[in-house]
C-alpha positions in Angstrom: 19.0 17.8 -43.3 16.4 16.1 -41.3 16.4 12.9 -39.0 13.3 11.0 -37.8 13.9 9.4 -34.5 13.0 9.1 -30.8 14.8 11.9 -28.8 15.0 12.5 -24.9 16.2 15.7 -23.7 18.1 15.4 -20.4 19.4 18.2 -18.0 22.7 17.2 -16.8 22.0 19.0 -13.5 19.3 16.5 -12.6 21.8 14.0 -10.8 23.0 16.9 -8.7 19.5 17.8 -7.8 18.5 14.1 -6.7 16.3 13.6 -9.7 16.0 11.1 -12.6 15.1 11.4 -16.1 12.0 10.3 -17.5 13.9 7.5 -19.5 11.5 7.4 -22.4 11.8 9.4 -25.6 9.1 10.9 -27.9 9.0 11.0 -31.7 10.9 14.0 -33.0 12.3 15.4 -36.3 15.9 16.3 -35.4 17.3 19.2 -37.8 20.8 20.5 -38.2 20.3 23.8 -39.3 21.2 27.6 -39.3 18.9 30.0 -37.4 17.3 33.0 -39.5 19.8 36.0 -39.1 18.7 38.3 -36.1 17.5 41.8 -36.8 20.3 44.3 -37.3 22.8 41.7 -38.0 25.4 42.7 -40.9 25.3 40.6 -44.1 28.4 37.9 -44.0 28.4 37.6 -40.1 28.6 34.0 -39.1 25.7 32.1 -37.8 26.5 29.2 -35.4 24.8 25.7 -36.6 22.1 24.6 -34.3 20.1 21.6 -33.6 16.4 21.8 -33.8 14.1 19.4 -32.2 10.6 19.5 -33.3 7.8 17.4 -32.0 4.1 16.9 -32.8 3.4 19.4 -29.9 6.1 22.0 -30.9 6.4 21.9 -34.6 8.2 25.1 -34.7 10.9 23.1 -32.4 13.4 24.0 -29.8 16.7 25.3 -31.0 20.1 24.2 -29.4 23.2 26.0 -30.3 26.0 23.2 -31.3 29.7 23.7 -30.2 32.3 22.4 -33.0 33.2 19.5 -31.1 29.6 18.1 -30.5 28.9 19.1 -34.2 32.0 17.0 -35.3 30.5 14.1 -33.3 27.2 14.2 -34.6 28.4 14.5 -38.3 30.6 11.6 -37.6 27.6 9.4 -36.4 25.6 10.4 -39.4 28.5 9.2 -41.6 28.9 6.0 -40.2 24.9 5.5 -40.3 25.3 6.3 -44.1 28.1 3.7 -44.5 30.9 6.0 -44.5 29.5 8.4 -47.3 31.0 12.3 -46.7 28.6 14.8 -45.3 28.5 17.8 -48.0 24.8 18.6 -47.9 24.2 22.3 -47.1 22.4 22.9 -43.7 18.6 23.6 -43.9 17.0 26.7 -42.8 15.1 26.6 -39.6 11.3 26.1 -40.7 8.4 24.6 -38.8 7.8 20.6 -39.2 4.7 19.8 -41.2 2.1 17.5 -39.4 2.4 14.8 -42.1 5.9 14.0 -41.2 4.9 12.8 -37.8 2.2 10.5 -39.3 5.1 8.2 -40.1 5.4 7.6 -36.2 1.6 6.6 -36.0 1.5 3.2 -34.2 -2.4 2.8 -34.7 -4.7 3.3 -37.7 -8.5 2.4 -37.6 -10.5 2.9 -40.9 -14.2 1.9 -40.9 -15.3 3.1 -44.3 -14.4 2.5 -47.8 -14.0 6.3 -48.6 -11.3 6.5 -46.0 -9.3 3.7 -47.0 -5.8 4.8 -48.5 -5.3 4.2 -52.1 -2.7 6.5 -53.2 -0.2 6.4 -50.2 1.3 3.6 -48.1 0.4 2.7 -44.5 2.9 4.2 -42.1 5.7 1.6 -41.5 5.3 2.2 -37.8 2.0 0.8 -37.3 1.4 -1.7 -34.6 -2.4 -1.8 -35.0 -4.2 -1.8 -37.9 -8.1 -1.9 -38.4 -9.8 -1.9 -41.8 -13.4 -2.8 -41.4 -16.4 -2.0 -43.5 -14.2 -1.3 -46.6 -15.5 -3.7 -49.1 -12.2 -5.5 -49.4 -12.4 -8.5 -51.6 -8.6 -9.4 -51.5 -5.8 -8.9 -49.0 -3.9 -6.0 -49.3 -0.3 -6.8 -49.9 1.0 -3.4 -48.5 0.0 -4.7 -45.3 2.8 -7.2 -45.2 5.4 -4.4 -45.2 4.3 -3.6 -41.6 6.6 -5.6 -39.9 5.9 -4.0 -36.3 2.2 -4.8 -36.5 0.9 -6.7 -33.5 -2.9 -6.6 -34.3 -4.6 -6.9 -37.9 -8.3 -6.4 -38.0 -9.7 -6.9 -41.3 -13.3 -8.1 -40.0 -16.4 -7.3 -42.1 -15.1 -7.5 -45.5 -15.2 -9.8 -48.5 -11.8 -11.5 -48.4 -11.6 -15.1 -49.7 -7.9 -16.0 -49.5 -5.0 -15.2 -47.2 -1.7 -14.9 -48.4 1.1 -17.1 -47.1 3.1 -13.7 -46.4 1.2 -12.9 -43.3 3.3 -15.4 -41.6 6.2 -13.2 -42.2 4.7 -10.6 -39.5 6.9 -12.0 -36.9 5.2 -9.8 -34.1 1.5 -10.3 -35.1 -0.4 -11.5 -32.0 -4.0 -10.8 -32.8 -5.8 -11.5 -36.3 -9.4 -10.6 -36.7 -10.9 -12.0 -39.9 -14.7 -12.1 -38.8 -17.1 -11.7 -41.4 -15.4 -12.4 -44.6 -15.7 -15.0 -47.4 -12.9 -17.6 -46.2 -13.4 -21.2 -47.3 -10.1 -22.4 -45.6 -7.2 -21.4 -43.6 -3.9 -21.7 -45.2 -1.7 -24.5 -44.2 1.5 -22.3 -44.5 0.3 -19.9 -42.0 0.2 -22.9 -39.6 3.8 -23.6 -40.2 5.2 -20.0 -40.0 6.3 -17.7 -37.5 2.7 -17.5 -36.2 3.5 -20.4 -34.3 5.5 -18.3 -31.7 3.6 -14.9 -31.8 -0.2 -15.6 -32.6 -2.5 -15.5 -29.5 -5.9 -14.5 -30.6 -7.5 -15.6 -33.8 -11.1 -14.8 -34.8 -12.5 -16.7 -38.2 -16.1 -16.2 -37.2 -18.8 -15.7 -40.0 -16.7 -17.2 -42.7 -17.5 -20.3 -44.8 -14.8 -22.8 -43.5 -15.8 -26.5 -43.4 -12.7 -27.7 -41.7 -9.1 -26.6 -40.4 -6.0 -28.3 -41.6 -4.2 -30.8 -39.4 -1.3 -28.3 -38.9 -3.6 -25.8 -37.3 -2.8 -27.4 -34.2 0.8 -25.9 -34.5 -0.4 -22.7 -33.5 0.4 -23.5 -29.9 0.7 -20.0 -28.4 -3.2 -19.5 -29.3 -5.3 -18.4 -26.2 -8.5 -17.2 -27.9 -10.0 -18.9 -30.7 -13.3 -17.7 -32.3 -15.1 -20.1 -35.1 -18.9 -19.2 -34.7 -21.1 -19.3 -37.7 -19.1 -21.3 -40.1 -19.7 -24.5 -41.7 -17.4 -26.7 -39.6 -17.8 -30.3 -40.0 -14.9 -31.4 -37.6 -12.4 -30.0 -35.5 -8.5 -31.2 -36.1 -8.4 -34.3 -34.2 -5.2 -33.1 -32.6 -6.7 -30.1 -31.2 -5.6 -31.1 -27.8 -2.2 -29.7 -28.6 -3.5 -26.5 -28.0 -2.3 -26.5 -24.3 -2.7 -22.6 -24.0 -6.0 -22.2 -25.3 -8.4 -20.8 -22.8 -11.3 -19.5 -24.9 -13.0 -21.4 -27.8 -16.1 -20.4 -29.3 -17.6 -22.6 -32.4 -21.4 -22.2 -32.1 -23.9 -22.4 -35.1 -21.6 -25.0 -37.0 -22.2 -28.6 -38.3 -20.2 -30.5 -35.4 -21.4 -34.3 -35.4 -18.8 -35.1 -32.6 -15.7 -34.1 -31.0 -12.3 -35.6 -31.4 -10.9 -37.8 -28.6 -8.0 -35.3 -27.8 -10.7 -32.5 -27.1 -10.6 -33.9 -23.7 -6.9 -32.7 -23.1 -8.1 -29.2 -23.4 -8.3 -27.1 -20.3 -10.4 -23.9 -21.0 -12.0 -21.2 -19.1 -14.9 -20.6 -21.6 -16.5 -23.1 -24.1 -19.3 -22.2 -26.6 -20.6 -25.1 -28.8 -24.2 -23.8 -29.2 -26.3 -25.1 -31.9 -24.4 -27.7 -33.5 -25.7 -30.9 -35.0 -24.1 -33.2 -32.6 -25.2 -36.9 -33.1 -26.4 -39.7 -30.6 -23.5 -42.0 -29.9 -23.4 -45.4 -31.7 -24.0 -48.5 -29.9 -21.4 -50.6 -32.1 -18.0 -49.5 -32.7 -16.2 -49.6 -35.7 -13.5 -52.2 -35.9 -10.4 -51.7 -38.0 -8.1 -54.1 -36.3 -5.6 -56.0 -38.5 -3.8 -58.9 -36.9 -1.1 -59.3 -37.3 -0.1 -55.9 -37.8 1.5 -54.6 -41.0 5.0 -53.7 -41.1 4.0 -49.9 -41.6 1.6 -50.0 -38.7 4.2 -51.7 -36.4 6.9 -49.3 -37.4 4.8 -46.2 -37.1 3.8 -47.3 -33.5 7.5 -47.8 -32.7 8.6 -44.5 -34.1 5.9 -42.5 -32.2 6.0 -44.3 -28.9 9.5 -43.9 -28.6 9.3 -40.4 -30.0 11.9 -40.9 -32.6 12.5 -37.9 -34.7 11.5 -38.0 -38.1 11.1 -35.7 -41.3 11.0 -35.5 -45.0 14.8 -35.3 -44.9 14.9 -38.6 -43.1 11.9 -40.5 -44.7 9.4 -40.0 -47.7 7.2 -37.1 -47.2 4.0 -39.3 -47.4 5.2 -41.3 -44.6 5.6 -38.1 -42.6 2.0 -37.2 -43.1 0.9 -40.6 -42.2 2.8 -40.3 -38.8 1.2 -36.6 -38.2 -2.4 -38.3 -38.9 -1.9 -41.0 -36.2 -4.4 -41.5 -33.8 -4.0 -41.5 -29.8 -5.7 -44.6 -28.0 -6.9 -43.6 -24.6 -4.1 -45.7 -23.2 -1.7 -43.0 -24.4 -0.4 -45.2 -27.2 -0.7 -44.6 -31.0 -2.3 -46.1 -33.8 -2.3 -45.7 -37.5 -4.7 -47.9 -39.5 -5.4 -50.8 -37.1 -7.7 -49.6 -34.4 -11.5 -49.8 -33.1 -13.4 -46.6 -33.0 -16.0 -45.8 -30.5 -18.2 -42.8 -29.5 -19.4 -42.0 -26.1 -20.3 -38.8 -24.4 -18.6 -36.4 -22.4 -19.7 -33.6 -20.0 -18.2 -30.4 -21.3 -17.7 -29.1 -17.6 -14.9 -31.6 -17.3 -13.1 -29.5 -20.1 -14.0 -25.8 -19.2 -15.0 -24.0 -16.3 -17.7 -22.0 -18.0 -19.9 -23.8 -20.5 -22.6 -22.4 -22.8 -25.8 -24.9 -23.1 -25.6 -27.0 -26.3 -29.0 -26.3 -26.8 -32.3 -25.1 -25.7 -32.8 -28.1 -23.6 -29.9 -27.3 -21.2 -27.6 -30.0 -22.5 -23.9 -30.0 -21.8 -23.3 -33.4 -22.8 -21.4 -34.0 -26.0 -20.4 -36.9 -28.3 -16.7 -37.6 -28.4 -15.1 -40.0 -30.6 -12.4 -42.3 -29.3 -9.7 -44.6 -30.7 -8.5 -48.0 -29.3 -5.2 -49.5 -30.5 -6.3 -52.9 -29.3 -9.1 -55.0 -28.1 -7.8 -55.1 -24.8 -7.8 -51.1 -24.7 -11.4 -51.2 -25.9 -12.6 -53.8 -23.4 -11.1 -52.1 -20.3 -12.5 -48.7 -21.5 -16.1 -50.1 -21.8 -15.6 -51.5 -18.2 -14.8 -48.3 -16.8 -17.9 -46.7 -18.4 -20.3 -49.2 -16.8 
């Protein structure tokens, strides 16, 4: 029988010599076997059982004879591991381990051509880094969802149009590269999955995305976000909730302005080169309602006092309204009653390093602001003078 595991061989004499073990195991195949009979041995002579530890560098393995008490303990552990099944399988003969058995321990696989893409066998379950670029993939390979140890997934330079919700079940995924595909949207379900706690880096460059969902701002562990060469017409207006974001690139899109909460970001690097930014409008858009509707007044009270809400408490469509509430410059909230104005902001107040917006050397970008009352709008206008 064979057991795939990590093994560390330690000499019991190390402590007496003032030495410590390395403290780290290596991938190995542990075999309980009988050694080949020695030359000159008579038939019927007993051959003691032994443990053979084979590694990728030593495929024939190193043999350790097992005394009866140690062997009994080893078999007892195996019996527990197999849910109490009796051990009746015969011992195997000592033979070199095949290289293919060690492929199960691979942590990184890089495939950069269609001819090398595995079709007849699965990916090693132990993969932590998988890259399948330039493979002509038109859909996501669902076998990838079985790689629960995956930390980095690179599917760049393919033709993928849609992402499955199952990606959100890859609880260790920290980096996701989807550069140069045919994506038109980013799945809302992914924004509400375990990626909220794990995802650090996301590359969506060179796709066909026009807008990101409001829930995208729930990916609050993001530090690096690339959106270059898409068709973005707006950022999620609560993008300021991405407090850990440090690198943001969205060059060559169709952004006419930035949302008001964009000012809440604190970036190290920002690239918004060649977007279709518009000049700020002189007149504001006034949507004030006096007196406030019951819905507006209730929504402001709930949000201002941070009262918990959810579909188990109030109707789902009301939850959506509350999630989409706008933040006034005074810090209060507004739903449908507000004044919308557009000003400019120097991007150096948001990021340490700023790529120029155009060939004229500008770093001033239009930004949309919302005001919950006429007083807030007037105060803001006075401060800009």
